[in-house]
N, C-alpha and C positions, 0 to 999 in steps of 0.2 A: 306626462313622463313624472315619476316619482324621482325625487332629489334629495339631497343632504344639505342642511343649512348648517353653515358653520359661523364663527365668531367673526371672521372677515367680511361676511355678507351683511352683518346687521347695520352699518352706516347707510349704505344704500338702500336697504330694505325700510328703514326707520324714514329716511328721506321720502321714499316714493309713497309709502303709506300715508304719511303727513299730507301729502300733495291730494291723493285720494281722498282723505278725510274731509276735503273742503273746509279748513278751518278748525275742525273738531276732531274728536276720537282720542284726545288727551296729548299731552306733551310728548314729542318723539323722544328726546333725550332721556327722559324717565323711562319709557318702554325700552329703549335701546340698552339702558345700564341693568335693567332687571332680566332681559334676555341674555346678555352679556355673561351676568353674574352665573346663570343657571348653566349656559354652554360650558362656561370654564370649569365648573364644578361636575357636571353630570356628561358633557360630552355632546357632539353634534346632535342635530334633530332631524328625524326623517320626515320629509314632506310628501304626503301622499296624494298623487292626481286623483280627482274623484272619478274617473273612469276606471281606475285601478281599484277602487274601493269595493270591497265584497258587499253584495247588497243586504246581507244579515248583518253586517258589522254594527255595531253600537256606538255611537258618535255623540259626544255632549259638548256642545259649544259652550266657551267660557269667556268672560269680558270684565273690564271694570265700569262702573257707570258712577255718575256724578256730575257737577257742574266743572267745566274745564278750569274756571279761575281757582276752585277749590283744590282740584287735582294737582295743578301746579304747586300748591304751598303745602299740601298733606301727603307726603310722601308714603307709600304702601309700606308696611312691615315686611312683605314678599311672602307670608303665608296664607294669606287672604284666599288666593285662586285655588288653591289644593283644598283648604277646608270646604269651599262651597262645592268644588267637584265631590270630594268624598260624601258630603253630606246628601247630595243629591243621589249619588250612588247607593247610599245606605238606604234611602227613602224608595228607590226603585226596584232595590233588590238584584241590581246588575251592575257589573264592572264596566267602564268604558273601554272601548277598544281604541278610540281616538278622541281627540279635540278637535276645535276649530273656531276660528273667529266668528264672531256675531257681524262685525262690520269692519271696513278700512279705517285706519287711523294711527297715529304716532304711538298711543299706548294701546289700543286695542288691537292692532295687528300683533302686538308683541306679548301681551299678557298670556295667550295660549301656548305661545312658544315657551315662555317661563314655566308655567303649568306643565307642559308635556316633557320638559327636561327632568324637572323634579320627579314626575310622576313615572317616568319610562313610557310615555307614549309617543306615538306619531300625531302630526298635525296634518289635518286635510286642507288641501290647496283650494280652498272657496269661501266664501262667508255670505252672510243674510242680507247685506245691504248694497254692496258694490261701492261703497262711499261711507259715509258715516250720517247716522240721522240720531236725533236727540230720544228718542221714546222706543221702548221694548217692542212694542206692537209694529212699529215699522219696519218689518222685516220680510224679505221675500219667503221667507220660512212660513210665516203668518199669511201672507197673500195666497200661498198655494197648499194651504191645509193643516199645517202643522200647530199643533198646541204648544204655546210657550210654558205652560204649566206641568207638572210641578217645577217650581224655580226655587233654587238654594242661594242664600244670600249670606256673606260673611264679612265681618268687619277686623278692624286691624287686631282688636285685642282677644280675637279668638271666638267672637260671637257668631252664632250663625242661625238662620230661620228657613223655614219652608213656607212658600207662598203657592197655593194651588186655588186657581181661579177657572179651573176646567178650560173651556174654549175661547173664554174672555180674555183675550191676551190684552186688551186696553185696560181692563181691570187690574191686572197682573203688574203692568206698569204702574198704574196709580199707587199700588201697595207697595212694590220696590220702592218707587221714589221716595214714599214717605217714610220707610225704614231707612233709606239711605240718606236722608237729610236727618234723622234721629242719630245716625252713626256720625255726624258730623260733615255729610256732604259727600261721601264717598264710600263705595262699598264694592265687593266682587262678587260676580254671579255665576251661576252653571244653570242653563235653561235650553229650551226647545231641543231636548233629547229626541234623536230620531235614527232610523236606519241609515244603511249606506244607498239604499233605494231610494230613499227620502231626500238625501243629500244630492243626488243626481237630478232627481226631479225639480227641487226648490231651491237650491243655492246657485248663487253667482260663481260660475268657475274660474279657477285659476288667478285669483286676486292677490295671491302672495307673490306668485310669480311676476305677475303684473308690476306690483309695488317694487319689485327688486329690479325690473326691467326699466321702469321709469326714474327711480333714483339712480340707477347707474348710468342712464342718459344724460341726467343731470350733471352729474359728476364728469362725466368723460368730456363731454361739451364744453365744460369750464377748463379741464385740462389740455384739450385740443385747441381752444380760444375761438370757437365758434358759438353761435347764438344758441343758448341752451333751448330757447322755446322752438326753433326748427329741429333740433335734435328730438325734443320731447315730442313734437307732432309726428316725426317720423316714426319714432317708437309705438306711437298710440295707433298708428294707421292699419296696420293689419289685427289689432286686437278688437274685442267688443266696444272698446270706447275709441271708436275710429275718427271722430271729429273734433278738431281742436279750433276755438276761435279765439284771437285777441281781442278784448272787450275793452281795455283801457290800459294807459301807461299815464303815471303821474304821481302825486305826492299825497300822503295821508294828512288831511288838515284837522280831523277831529275825530275821536273815538267817544262814544258813550256807551257804557257797559255797566251791567248790574247782575247780581246773582238772585233770582226771584224762583223760589220754589223747587230747588234742586237743579235750575237751568241757568247758563249764562245768556241774557239777552242783551241786546243793543243795536248797534249801527255804527257805521264808519262813514265818512265823507272823504272823498279823493277829489284833487284839482290836477287839471293837465295844464302844461305851459301855454296852451294855446286859450285857456279858459274855461275849457269844457269841465263838468263835473260828474262824479259818480256817487251814488248813495247805495250803500251795501247794507242790508238787513240781516242779522243772524239770530238763531236759537242754537247755541252751541255750536252748529255749522251754519255756512253762509246759505241763505235762502234765497234772497232776491238781488238782481244788479240793475239798476237803472242809471242809465246814461243821459244826462241832461234831460231829466223826467221820463225818458223812454225805457220801457222793460227791454232788456237785451239778454237775459238769461234768469230762469228760475228753477228751483227745486222741482223734481230729482236731477236735473243735470248739475254739473259740478262747477261751483264758482270759487276759483281758487286764487289767492292772493300770494304772489311771489317776489321776493325781493328782487330789484330791478337788475342788478349787476349780475348776481348769483344764481337766480331762480329759485333759491332756497325757499321752501312753503313757510307762511307764517300763519300760524294758528290765531283764533279770535282772541285768546286771552294774551297773545303777545304783539298784537297790533297797538302801535305808539304814534303819536304826532311826529310828523317829518319823514317818517319812512317814505323811500323813493320805491315804486313798486308797479308790478305788471299785473294785471288781472286777466284770467284766460277762463273761458267756459269750455266745458268738456261733456260729449255727449254720453248719456249712460246706455247700458244694453237694452235691447228690445223687451226682455222680460221684465223691466222695470218701468215701460211706458204703457203696458195693458191697462186698460180701465180698471181692472181691479187692483193693481198696483198703485196708480195714480189716487184711487180713493183711500189707499192707506197711508201713502207718503208723498202725494203729489200737492199742489198747492192749497187746494181747500183744506187739506188735512192740517195744515198749519194755519188756518183761519185767513188766508189771504184772498182777497177779492180779485184774482187773476186766474185766467184759464193756462194751463198748460200748453207751451209752445217749445218745440225742440229749438235748442241753440242753432243747430245748423239750417234751420228755416228762416233766419233771420237774414237780411239782405246782405249779400256780399259787400256792398258798398259801406256799410256799417264798420267792417273791419279795418277799411283803409282810413275813416275817420278816427279810429283808436289809436294810429300811429303817429 
């Protein structure tokens, strides 16, 4: 169903998008402010259900790229996204009928909203990752046959560039990453232009609606003084992300984090009151969760770190020593678990020496140990 996004929805949407971003996707506060400013100036935004999108509609997804640690410190001018969109339209000789997120995340669910409000476009209720991933070829769009090129990239001072690597989406990522680093570690992009029919075939559907639902579930649970994780599991159950498992409850005891090659890489160590430990590795987003040396969740399933009392999502750049947290694993949609999808954004695509195992396949007894 097509719906209207208002300013009053943004807090819940940003919270839910940050959770689905699995630690990455950018600072939700920055993204919310960008979208809020645009809605206040230009009015509410139409969110189109993918099933209601015309097959011949022309859709250009938009996003911000860069290391989350840099994104948190280097605020956007607010013009970059529209510059990238217009540059790609000019290159293609065609005007977009809609934009769309490339991923879920605190910033990157919001960037297309900001662009849409300014440019007078609707936003498609779907994306190409169903969560956040660190690299541009890691898209369901790419898995199911859409070229990311040509890609338009823009910086905060009005710079723009076009990258065209044909069908080689990994090479497109390499070039775009190098330019992003040159621009100070952050850029805005427009890429994976496609038809409405392509959206229906390749995108993860209704992830903006999902983010809003998830964010609202956490907030209302706090207001109703009930366990946010129970309310969250209830909200996810009827969706494509139907399984939630509690992986760990404890305290952050160490965080190692560095910015390398345009990515935030590192790991966090957690300790439970009973002495159990958890190790979480990340590349912008959380990739693996080991409890007491045993793997309990791995990419592409979602590993989400939440503040223990409020269930507020904590991004990788915001992890700090002493935080009391709950760690949950959430199952990804089936279209993200096919052999083709796992080749693109499964464990081996990150150089991990592990096979993918669905989070729900782990023994039920393990969940009791996490409590």
